[in-house]
A tleap script that builds the chain and sets N, CA, C and O, in Angstrom:
source leaprc.protein.ff14SB
mol = sequence {
  NMET GLY PHE ASN ALA ALA ASP THR PHE SER
  ALA PHE ASP GLU SER VAL TYR THR ALA ILE
  ILE THR SER GLY VAL LEU THR LEU ASP PHE
  ASN ARG GLY ARG TYR ALA LYS VAL SER MET
  THR GLU ASN ILE THR GLY VAL ASN MET LEU
  ASN PRO PRO THR THR GLY VAL TRP ALA ASP
  MET THR ILE GLU LEU LYS GLN ASP THR THR
  GLY GLY ARG THR ILE THR GLY GLY TYR GLU
  THR ALA SER GLY ALA GLY LEU ASP ILE SER
  LEU THR ALA ASN SER LYS SER LEU VAL VAL
  PHE LEU THR THR ASP ALA GLY ILE THR TYR
  LEU GLY MET SER ALA GLY LYS ALA TYR CSER
}
set mol.1.N position { 132.226 273.497 79.255 }
set mol.1.CA position { 132.148 272.077 79.514 }
set mol.1.C position { 131.841 271.890 80.995 }
set mol.1.O position { 132.476 272.524 81.838 }
set mol.2.N position { 130.894 271.046 81.321 }
set mol.2.CA position { 130.476 270.822 82.701 }
set mol.2.C position { 131.218 269.685 83.368 }
set mol.2.O position { 131.981 268.954 82.737 }
set mol.3.N position { 130.977 269.558 84.645 }
set mol.3.CA position { 131.577 268.500 85.463 }
set mol.3.C position { 130.959 267.161 85.085 }
set mol.3.O position { 129.736 267.035 85.037 }
set mol.4.N position { 131.777 266.181 84.820 }
set mol.4.CA position { 131.311 264.845 84.484 }
set mol.4.C position { 131.972 263.873 85.455 }
set mol.4.O position { 133.126 263.489 85.264 }
set mol.5.N position { 131.251 263.479 86.484 }
set mol.5.CA position { 131.817 262.625 87.524 }
set mol.5.C position { 132.323 261.300 86.975 }
set mol.5.O position { 133.341 260.795 87.449 }
set mol.6.N position { 131.652 260.730 86.001 }
set mol.6.CA position { 132.090 259.451 85.448 }
set mol.6.C position { 133.476 259.572 84.834 }
set mol.6.O position { 134.310 258.684 85.010 }
set mol.7.N position { 133.729 260.657 84.118 }
set mol.7.CA position { 135.048 260.869 83.532 }
set mol.7.C position { 136.079 261.202 84.602 }
set mol.7.O position { 137.206 260.708 84.555 }
set mol.8.N position { 135.707 262.017 85.542 }
set mol.8.CA position { 136.644 262.479 86.558 }
set mol.8.C position { 137.106 261.348 87.452 }
set mol.8.O position { 138.299 261.240 87.734 }
set mol.9.N position { 136.207 260.512 87.899 }
set mol.9.CA position { 136.563 259.496 88.870 }
set mol.9.C position { 136.963 258.157 88.270 }
set mol.9.O position { 137.407 257.278 89.009 }
set mol.10.N position { 136.828 257.966 86.992 }
set mol.10.CA position { 137.207 256.688 86.395 }
set mol.10.C position { 138.696 256.428 86.550 }
set mol.10.O position { 139.113 255.270 86.556 }
set mol.11.N position { 139.500 257.458 86.673 }
set mol.11.CA position { 140.945 257.285 86.836 }
set mol.11.C position { 141.305 256.666 88.183 }
set mol.11.O position { 142.444 256.243 88.375 }
set mol.12.N position { 140.362 256.604 89.115 }
set mol.12.CA position { 140.652 256.078 90.432 }
set mol.12.C position { 140.408 254.581 90.553 }
set mol.12.O position { 140.610 254.017 91.629 }
set mol.13.N position { 139.981 253.922 89.484 }
set mol.13.CA position { 139.857 252.472 89.525 }
set mol.13.C position { 141.234 251.878 89.775 }
set mol.13.O position { 142.217 252.320 89.180 }
set mol.14.N position { 141.312 250.898 90.634 }
set mol.14.CA position { 142.598 250.292 90.964 }
set mol.14.C position { 142.509 248.780 90.837 }
set mol.14.O position { 141.464 248.175 91.077 }
set mol.15.N position { 143.608 248.201 90.463 }
set mol.15.CA position { 143.701 246.748 90.396 }
set mol.15.C position { 143.900 246.172 91.795 }
set mol.15.O position { 144.490 246.811 92.666 }
set mol.16.N position { 143.404 244.969 91.994 }
set mol.16.CA position { 143.652 244.213 93.211 }
set mol.16.C position { 144.747 243.217 92.873 }
set mol.16.O position { 144.679 242.542 91.846 }
set mol.17.N position { 145.743 243.121 93.720 }
set mol.17.CA position { 146.813 242.166 93.446 }
set mol.17.C position { 147.162 241.399 94.713 }
set mol.17.O position { 146.760 241.782 95.812 }
set mol.18.N position { 147.901 240.331 94.553 }
set mol.18.CA position { 148.330 239.504 95.668 }
set mol.18.C position { 149.767 239.861 96.022 }
set mol.18.O position { 150.661 239.784 95.180 }
set mol.19.N position { 149.977 240.247 97.261 }
set mol.19.CA position { 151.320 240.545 97.760 }
set mol.19.C position { 151.805 239.361 98.588 }
set mol.19.O position { 151.002 238.558 99.063 }
set mol.20.N position { 153.107 239.256 98.758 }
set mol.20.CA position { 153.653 238.118 99.491 }
set mol.20.C position { 154.531 238.578 100.644 }
set mol.20.O position { 155.011 239.711 100.681 }
set mol.21.N position { 154.722 237.664 101.577 }
set mol.21.CA position { 155.609 237.869 102.715 }
set mol.21.C position { 156.833 236.985 102.493 }
set mol.21.O position { 156.703 235.781 102.269 }
set mol.22.N position { 158.009 237.578 102.555 }
set mol.22.CA position { 159.251 236.818 102.412 }
set mol.22.C position { 160.132 237.105 103.613 }
set mol.22.O position { 160.512 238.252 103.846 }
set mol.23.N position { 160.455 236.083 104.367 }
set mol.23.CA position { 161.279 236.218 105.573 }
set mol.23.C position { 160.741 237.303 106.502 }
set mol.23.O position { 161.511 238.071 107.079 }
set mol.24.N position { 159.431 237.363 106.643 }
set mol.24.CA position { 158.790 238.303 107.547 }
set mol.24.C position { 158.513 239.679 106.968 }
set mol.24.O position { 157.875 240.500 107.628 }
set mol.25.N position { 158.977 239.957 105.746 }
set mol.25.CA position { 158.787 241.281 105.145 }
set mol.25.C position { 157.676 241.229 104.101 }
set mol.25.O position { 157.731 240.459 103.142 }
set mol.26.N position { 156.671 242.067 104.315 }
set mol.26.CA position { 155.569 242.210 103.362 }
set mol.26.C position { 155.968 243.283 102.357 }
set mol.26.O position { 156.221 244.428 102.733 }
set mol.27.N position { 156.023 242.911 101.072 }
set mol.27.CA position { 156.378 243.870 100.028 }
set mol.27.C position { 155.125 244.261 99.267 }
set mol.27.O position { 154.407 243.415 98.734 }
set mol.28.N position { 154.880 245.571 99.231 }
set mol.28.CA position { 153.732 246.145 98.537 }
set mol.28.C position { 154.253 247.066 97.437 }
set mol.28.O position { 155.331 247.644 97.571 }
set mol.29.N position { 153.493 247.205 96.350 }
set mol.29.CA position { 153.964 248.002 95.212 }
set mol.29.C position { 152.836 248.892 94.701 }
set mol.29.O position { 151.830 248.396 94.193 }
set mol.30.N position { 153.003 250.207 94.837 }
set mol.30.CA position { 152.000 251.153 94.361 }
set mol.30.C position { 151.760 251.023 92.857 }
set mol.30.O position { 150.664 251.332 92.389 }
set mol.31.N position { 152.749 250.579 92.093 }
set mol.31.CA position { 152.557 250.418 90.651 }
set mol.31.C position { 151.630 249.259 90.310 }
set mol.31.O position { 151.088 249.211 89.205 }
set mol.32.N position { 151.440 248.334 91.228 }
set mol.32.CA position { 150.561 247.187 90.972 }
set mol.32.C position { 149.121 247.459 91.394 }
set mol.32.O position { 148.213 246.733 90.990 }
set mol.33.N position { 148.905 248.486 92.196 }
set mol.33.CA position { 147.562 248.820 92.656 }
set mol.33.C position { 147.611 249.308 94.081 }
set mol.33.O position { 148.665 249.324 94.716 }
set mol.34.N position { 146.456 249.706 94.574 }
set mol.34.CA position { 146.389 250.226 95.940 }
set mol.34.C position { 145.509 249.371 96.840 }
set mol.34.O position { 145.071 249.812 97.902 }
set mol.35.N position { 145.257 248.138 96.400 }
set mol.35.CA position { 144.553 247.160 97.238 }
set mol.35.C position { 145.280 245.839 97.067 }
set mol.35.O position { 145.308 245.267 95.977 }
set mol.36.N position { 145.862 245.366 98.146 }
set mol.36.CA position { 146.626 244.117 98.090 }
set mol.36.C position { 146.006 243.082 99.016 }
set mol.36.O position { 145.593 243.398 100.131 }
set mol.37.N position { 145.947 241.851 98.545 }
set mol.37.CA position { 145.516 240.721 99.364 }
set mol.37.C position { 146.763 239.952 99.796 }
set mol.37.O position { 147.672 239.703 99.005 }
set mol.38.N position { 146.775 239.583 101.085 }
set mol.38.CA position { 147.940 238.903 101.632 }
set mol.38.C position { 147.481 237.695 102.430 }
set mol.38.O position { 146.616 237.808 103.299 }
set mol.39.N position { 148.058 236.545 102.135 }
set mol.39.CA position { 147.823 235.353 102.931 }
set mol.39.C position { 148.890 235.325 104.019 }
set mol.39.O position { 150.083 235.227 103.732 }
set mol.40.N position { 148.452 235.412 105.260 }
set mol.40.CA position { 149.402 235.480 106.373 }
set mol.40.C position { 149.865 234.069 106.751 }
set mol.40.O position { 149.261 233.395 107.586 }
set mol.41.N position { 150.939 233.655 106.115 }
set mol.41.CA position { 151.527 232.342 106.371 }
set mol.41.C position { 152.666 232.421 107.379 }
set mol.41.O position { 153.214 231.399 107.792 }
set mol.42.N position { 153.016 233.649 107.771 }
set mol.42.CA position { 154.039 233.888 108.781 }
set mol.42.C position { 153.797 235.273 109.368 }
set mol.42.O position { 153.023 236.055 108.816 }
set mol.43.N position { 154.450 235.577 110.474 }
set mol.43.CA position { 154.347 236.915 111.059 }
set mol.43.C position { 154.986 237.933 110.128 }
set mol.43.O position { 155.982 237.645 109.466 }
set mol.44.N position { 154.402 239.127 110.084 }
set mol.44.CA position { 154.972 240.223 109.304 }
set mol.44.C position { 155.736 241.108 110.282 }
set mol.44.O position { 155.149 241.704 111.185 }
set mol.45.N position { 157.045 241.187 110.092 }
set mol.45.CA position { 157.906 241.958 110.996 }
set mol.45.C position { 158.421 243.236 110.342 }
set mol.45.O position { 159.107 244.031 110.984 }
set mol.46.N position { 158.094 243.432 109.076 }
set mol.46.CA position { 158.493 244.638 108.362 }
set mol.46.C position { 157.642 244.810 107.119 }
set mol.46.O position { 157.099 243.844 106.585 }
set mol.47.N position { 157.532 246.045 106.665 }
set mol.47.CA position { 156.755 246.355 105.469 }
set mol.47.C position { 157.648 247.141 104.512 }
set mol.47.O position { 158.259 248.136 104.903 }
set mol.48.N position { 157.721 246.699 103.276 }
set mol.48.CA position { 158.506 247.362 102.246 }
set mol.48.C position { 157.534 247.823 101.160 }
set mol.48.O position { 156.846 247.003 100.552 }
set mol.49.N position { 157.477 249.132 100.916 }
set mol.49.CA position { 156.573 249.656 99.893 }
set mol.49.C position { 157.380 250.215 98.734 }
set mol.49.O position { 158.219 251.099 98.906 }
set mol.50.N position { 157.111 249.688 97.566 }
set mol.50.CA position { 157.808 250.101 96.354 }
set mol.50.C position { 157.008 251.153 95.596 }
set mol.50.O position { 155.777 251.145 95.623 }
set mol.51.N position { 157.701 252.044 94.932 }
set mol.51.CA position { 157.127 253.034 94.016 }
set mol.51.C position { 156.071 253.956 94.629 }
set mol.51.O position { 155.018 254.164 94.026 }
set mol.52.N position { 156.334 254.516 95.821 }
set mol.52.CA position { 155.372 255.488 96.351 }
set mol.52.C position { 155.404 256.762 95.512 }
set mol.52.O position { 156.408 257.032 94.853 }
set mol.53.N position { 154.332 257.548 95.520 }
set mol.53.CA position { 154.342 258.821 94.791 }
set mol.53.C position { 155.306 259.818 95.437 }
set mol.53.O position { 155.821 259.581 96.529 }
set mol.54.N position { 155.536 260.915 94.760 }
set mol.54.CA position { 156.491 261.915 95.228 }
set mol.54.C position { 155.994 262.643 96.473 }
set mol.54.O position { 154.809 262.601 96.807 }
set mol.55.N position { 156.915 263.302 97.141 }
set mol.55.CA position { 156.587 264.104 98.321 }
set mol.55.C position { 155.525 265.136 97.966 }
set mol.55.O position { 155.572 265.762 96.907 }
set mol.56.N position { 154.569 265.298 98.873 }
set mol.56.CA position { 153.488 266.250 98.666 }
set mol.56.C position { 152.263 265.631 98.025 }
set mol.56.O position { 151.239 266.296 97.871 }
set mol.57.N position { 152.357 264.369 97.651 }
set mol.57.CA position { 151.214 263.647 97.080 }
set mol.57.C position { 150.748 262.633 98.117 }
set mol.57.O position { 151.526 261.796 98.575 }
set mol.58.N position { 149.467 262.718 98.484 }
set mol.58.CA position { 148.890 261.785 99.449 }
set mol.58.C position { 148.613 260.465 98.748 }
set mol.58.O position { 148.031 260.443 97.664 }
set mol.59.N position { 149.024 259.377 99.360 }
set mol.59.CA position { 148.772 258.055 98.791 }
set mol.59.C position { 148.397 257.092 99.903 }
set mol.59.O position { 148.912 257.177 101.018 }
set mol.60.N position { 147.503 256.185 99.589 }
set mol.60.CA position { 147.094 255.171 100.551 }
set mol.60.C position { 147.165 253.794 99.910 }
set mol.60.O position { 147.053 253.645 98.693 }
set mol.61.N position { 147.352 252.805 100.751 }
set mol.61.CA position { 147.368 251.410 100.318 }
set mol.61.C position { 146.513 250.636 101.310 }
set mol.61.O position { 146.759 250.690 102.515 }
set mol.62.N position { 145.512 249.919 100.816 }
set mol.62.CA position { 144.666 249.080 101.659 }
set mol.62.C position { 145.137 247.643 101.514 }
set mol.62.O position { 145.364 247.166 100.403 }
set mol.63.N position { 145.284 246.957 102.639 }
set mol.63.CA position { 145.758 245.580 102.629 }
set mol.63.C position { 144.725 244.697 103.315 }
set mol.63.O position { 144.302 244.957 104.441 }
set mol.64.N position { 144.338 243.658 102.611 }
set mol.64.CA position { 143.434 242.640 103.161 }
set mol.64.C position { 144.310 241.493 103.654 }
set mol.64.O position { 144.900 240.760 102.860 }
set mol.65.N position { 144.384 241.350 104.968 }
set mol.65.CA position { 145.198 240.304 105.579 }
set mol.65.C position { 144.313 239.120 105.909 }
set mol.65.O position { 143.313 239.264 106.612 }
set mol.66.N position { 144.676 237.947 105.404 }
set mol.66.CA position { 143.902 236.739 105.716 }
set mol.66.C position { 144.787 235.761 106.474 }
set mol.66.O position { 145.812 235.299 105.973 }
set mol.67.N position { 144.361 235.461 107.697 }
set mol.67.CA position { 145.091 234.473 108.485 }
set mol.67.C position { 145.026 233.117 107.795 }
set mol.67.O position { 144.016 232.786 107.173 }
set mol.68.N position { 146.088 232.334 107.898 }
set mol.68.CA position { 146.060 230.984 107.363 }
set mol.68.C position { 145.285 230.077 108.312 }
set mol.68.O position { 144.660 230.561 109.256 }
set mol.69.N position { 145.318 228.781 108.077 }
set mol.69.CA position { 144.535 227.847 108.898 }
set mol.69.C position { 145.083 227.729 110.320 }
set mol.69.O position { 144.396 227.224 111.208 }
set mol.70.N position { 146.299 228.184 110.537 }
set mol.70.CA position { 146.876 228.185 111.882 }
set mol.70.C position { 146.405 229.390 112.671 }
set mol.70.O position { 146.067 229.269 113.849 }
set mol.71.N position { 146.380 230.557 112.030 }
set mol.71.CA position { 146.007 231.800 112.711 }
set mol.71.C position { 147.104 232.264 113.653 }
set mol.71.O position { 148.169 231.652 113.730 }
set mol.72.N position { 146.838 233.345 114.363 }
set mol.72.CA position { 147.784 233.865 115.334 }
set mol.72.C position { 148.924 234.677 114.740 }
set mol.72.O position { 149.834 235.078 115.466 }
set mol.73.N position { 148.893 234.931 113.422 }
set mol.73.CA position { 149.968 235.690 112.766 }
set mol.73.C position { 149.807 237.174 113.079 }
set mol.73.O position { 148.685 237.676 113.153 }
set mol.74.N position { 150.917 237.871 113.261 }
set mol.74.CA position { 150.890 239.279 113.646 }
set mol.74.C position { 151.566 240.152 112.592 }
set mol.74.O position { 152.252 239.648 111.704 }
set mol.75.N position { 151.364 241.464 112.702 }
set mol.75.CA position { 152.030 242.437 111.834 }
set mol.75.C position { 152.612 243.542 112.718 }
set mol.75.O position { 151.897 244.183 113.489 }
set mol.76.N position { 153.915 243.747 112.589 }
set mol.76.CA position { 154.622 244.775 113.352 }
set mol.76.C position { 155.728 245.364 112.481 }
set mol.76.O position { 156.218 244.694 111.572 }
set mol.77.N position { 156.120 246.585 112.741 }
set mol.77.CA position { 157.292 247.175 112.105 }
set mol.77.C position { 157.074 247.809 110.755 }
set mol.77.O position { 156.302 247.311 109.936 }
set mol.78.N position { 157.768 248.926 110.527 }
set mol.78.CA position { 157.765 249.591 109.232 }
set mol.78.C position { 156.734 250.693 109.066 }
set mol.78.O position { 156.579 251.230 107.969 }
set mol.79.N position { 156.028 251.039 110.130 }
set mol.79.CA position { 154.974 252.054 110.048 }
set mol.79.C position { 154.718 252.623 111.439 }
set mol.79.O position { 155.105 252.029 112.445 }
set mol.80.N position { 154.068 253.769 111.482 }
set mol.80.CA position { 153.664 254.387 112.742 }
set mol.80.C position { 152.165 254.190 112.921 }
set mol.80.O position { 151.419 254.140 111.943 }
set mol.81.N position { 151.726 254.077 114.174 }
set mol.81.CA position { 150.288 253.983 114.471 }
set mol.81.C position { 149.936 255.001 115.554 }
set mol.81.O position { 150.810 255.524 116.246 }
set mol.82.N position { 148.654 255.265 115.683 }
set mol.82.CA position { 148.175 256.214 116.687 }
set mol.82.C position { 148.636 255.777 118.071 }
set mol.82.O position { 148.396 254.640 118.479 }
set mol.83.N position { 149.286 256.660 118.781 }
set mol.83.CA position { 149.797 256.416 120.133 }
set mol.83.C position { 150.740 255.216 120.205 }
set mol.83.O position { 151.007 254.708 121.294 }
set mol.84.N position { 151.249 254.755 119.055 }
set mol.84.CA position { 152.154 253.610 119.034 }
set mol.84.C position { 151.486 252.306 119.419 }
set mol.84.O position { 152.155 251.354 119.821 }
set mol.85.N position { 150.157 252.258 119.295 }
set mol.85.CA position { 149.387 251.103 119.762 }
set mol.85.C position { 149.471 249.888 118.843 }
set mol.85.O position { 149.043 248.803 119.237 }
set mol.86.N position { 150.001 250.030 117.646 }
set mol.86.CA position { 150.054 248.909 116.711 }
set mol.86.C position { 148.736 248.732 115.976 }
set mol.86.O position { 147.772 249.457 116.219 }
set mol.87.N position { 148.707 247.775 115.088 }
set mol.87.CA position { 147.501 247.494 114.304 }
set mol.87.C position { 146.667 246.427 114.993 }
set mol.87.O position { 147.202 245.432 115.483 }
set mol.88.N position { 145.371 246.634 115.030 }
set mol.88.CA position { 144.432 245.707 115.659 }
set mol.88.C position { 143.852 244.807 114.578 }
set mol.88.O position { 142.934 245.199 113.858 }
set mol.89.N position { 144.397 243.584 114.469 }
set mol.89.CA position { 143.900 242.630 113.475 }
set mol.89.C position { 143.404 241.372 114.175 }
set mol.89.O position { 143.781 241.086 115.311 }
set mol.90.N position { 142.560 240.633 113.481 }
set mol.90.CA position { 142.063 239.375 114.015 }
set mol.90.C position { 143.163 238.323 113.940 }
set mol.90.O position { 143.891 238.246 112.951 }
set mol.91.N position { 143.280 237.519 114.981 }
set mol.91.CA position { 144.266 236.440 115.017 }
set mol.91.C position { 143.618 235.080 114.787 }
set mol.91.O position { 144.306 234.058 114.802 }
set mol.92.N position { 142.312 235.054 114.575 }
set mol.92.CA position { 141.566 233.815 114.383 }
set mol.92.C position { 141.908 233.188 113.035 }
set mol.92.O position { 142.013 233.893 112.031 }
set mol.93.N position { 142.079 231.886 113.009 }
set mol.93.CA position { 142.382 231.167 111.772 }
set mol.93.C position { 141.352 231.490 110.698 }
set mol.93.O position { 140.152 231.526 110.971 }
set mol.94.N position { 141.818 231.723 109.488 }
set mol.94.CA position { 141.006 231.994 108.290 }
set mol.94.C position { 140.255 233.322 108.313 }
set mol.94.O position { 139.482 233.590 107.393 }
set mol.95.N position { 140.451 234.159 109.323 }
set mol.95.CA position { 139.740 235.440 109.374 }
set mol.95.C position { 140.482 236.490 108.547 }
set mol.95.O position { 141.670 236.355 108.252 }
set mol.96.N position { 139.744 237.538 108.186 }
set mol.96.CA position { 140.308 238.626 107.398 }
set mol.96.C position { 140.255 239.924 108.191 }
set mol.96.O position { 139.323 240.172 108.956 }
set mol.97.N position { 141.282 240.747 107.987 }
set mol.97.CA position { 141.337 242.081 108.560 }
set mol.97.C position { 141.782 243.044 107.472 }
set mol.97.O position { 142.477 242.660 106.531 }
set mol.98.N position { 141.373 244.302 107.612 }
set mol.98.CA position { 141.815 245.337 106.683 }
set mol.98.C position { 142.684 246.337 107.430 }
set mol.98.O position { 142.354 246.754 108.541 }
set mol.99.N position { 143.802 246.720 106.810 }
set mol.99.CA position { 144.645 247.791 107.329 }
set mol.99.C position { 144.924 248.762 106.192 }
set mol.99.O position { 144.892 248.390 105.019 }
set mol.100.N position { 145.197 250.005 106.552 }
set mol.100.CA position { 145.482 251.038 105.563 }
set mol.100.C position { 146.785 251.723 105.953 }
set mol.100.O position { 147.006 252.043 107.120 }
set mol.101.N position { 147.642 251.943 104.965 }
set mol.101.CA position { 148.860 252.718 105.154 }
set mol.101.C position { 148.749 253.990 104.330 }
set mol.101.O position { 148.285 253.959 103.190 }
set mol.102.N position { 149.181 255.121 104.912 }
set mol.102.CA position { 149.153 256.417 104.239 }
set mol.102.C position { 150.560 257.003 104.228 }
set mol.102.O position { 151.330 256.799 105.166 }
set mol.103.N position { 150.894 257.737 103.159 }
set mol.103.CA position { 152.153 258.467 103.099 }
set mol.103.C position { 151.957 259.764 102.330 }
set mol.103.O position { 151.151 259.827 101.402 }
set mol.104.N position { 152.684 260.783 102.713 }
set mol.104.CA position { 152.690 262.059 101.978 }
set mol.104.C position { 154.116 262.518 101.696 }
set mol.104.O position { 154.326 263.598 101.143 }
set mol.105.N position { 155.097 261.696 102.076 }
set mol.105.CA position { 156.499 262.103 101.947 }
set mol.105.C position { 157.335 261.095 101.159 }
set mol.105.O position { 158.465 260.777 101.527 }
set mol.106.N position { 156.750 260.603 100.067 }
set mol.106.CA position { 157.442 259.665 99.162 }
set mol.106.C position { 157.841 258.371 99.865 }
set mol.106.O position { 158.833 257.742 99.498 }
set mol.107.N position { 157.081 257.982 100.855 }
set mol.107.CA position { 157.317 256.708 101.513 }
set mol.107.C position { 158.350 256.726 102.623 }
set mol.107.O position { 158.741 255.669 103.119 }
set mol.108.N position { 158.800 257.910 103.023 }
set mol.108.CA position { 159.734 257.971 104.148 }
set mol.108.C position { 159.011 257.542 105.424 }
set mol.108.O position { 159.568 256.821 106.252 }
set mol.109.N position { 157.763 257.994 105.573 }
set mol.109.CA position { 156.946 257.665 106.736 }
set mol.109.C position { 155.624 257.067 106.264 }
set mol.109.O position { 154.999 257.573 105.333 }
set mol.110.N position { 155.212 255.993 106.915 }
set mol.110.CA position { 153.889 255.402 106.664 }
set mol.110.C position { 153.097 255.428 107.955 }
set mol.110.O position { 153.586 255.013 109.005 }
set mol.111.N position { 151.878 255.917 107.871 }
set mol.111.CA position { 150.962 255.884 108.996 }
set mol.111.C position { 150.022 254.709 108.784 }
set mol.111.O position { 149.389 254.598 107.734 }
set mol.112.N position { 149.929 253.837 109.772 }
set mol.112.CA position { 149.097 252.645 109.642 }
set mol.112.C position { 147.879 252.721 110.529 }
set mol.112.O position { 147.945 253.229 111.649 }
set mol.113.N position { 146.765 252.215 110.029 }
set mol.113.CA position { 145.551 252.174 110.836 }
set mol.113.C position { 144.747 250.916 110.514 }
set mol.113.O position { 144.737 250.435 109.381 }
set mol.114.N position { 144.086 250.408 111.522 }
set mol.114.CA position { 143.193 249.261 111.337 }
set mol.114.C position { 141.887 249.764 110.746 }
set mol.114.O position { 141.383 250.817 111.136 }
set mol.115.N position { 141.344 249.007 109.806 }
set mol.115.CA position { 140.101 249.425 109.143 }
set mol.115.C position { 139.003 248.377 109.301 }
set mol.115.O position { 137.998 248.420 108.591 }
set mol.116.N position { 139.186 247.458 110.207 }
set mol.116.CA position { 138.177 246.434 110.464 }
set mol.116.C position { 138.825 245.071 110.595 }
set mol.116.O position { 139.877 244.807 110.013 }
set mol.117.N position { 138.181 244.209 111.367 }
set mol.117.CA position { 138.747 242.876 111.552 }
set mol.117.C position { 137.654 241.832 111.714 }
set mol.117.O position { 136.485 242.156 111.926 }
set mol.118.N position { 138.057 240.583 111.609 }
set mol.118.CA position { 137.184 239.415 111.774 }
set mol.118.C position { 136.113 239.329 110.687 }
set mol.118.O position { 134.996 238.876 110.934 }
set mol.119.N position { 136.471 239.771 109.485 }
set mol.119.CA position { 135.570 239.549 108.352 }
set mol.119.C position { 135.571 238.059 108.063 }
set mol.119.O position { 136.612 237.407 108.141 }
set mol.120.N position { 134.417 237.524 107.733 }
set mol.120.CA position { 134.357 236.087 107.419 }
set mol.120.C position { 133.354 235.826 106.327 }
set mol.120.O position { 133.162 234.677 105.926 }
savepdb mol mol.pdb
quit
């Protein structure tokens, strides 16, 4: 039996879901998908990720952050970034930014990186 890319990679389709911020905490759930859309109606001061895979399994979560009509909302806490520099997101009202979180230790540590900003 030969390699069939369509069969092999079809398992990687993921649902897009809407995540929410409650009292500054953004809750994400690997069981709901690995792409979450978030309306930034307040600053994000912490990130809570539910159902990460087991230790030794690499997992990523992409988050589309959309500033509300006020803009200026920030995201801090709950993850590590390169040199501790934080995530670089757009603060402009109604703009979108992408961030990615990675884990390999069942969610004990999340590495965060900016994946683009000021999408419109």
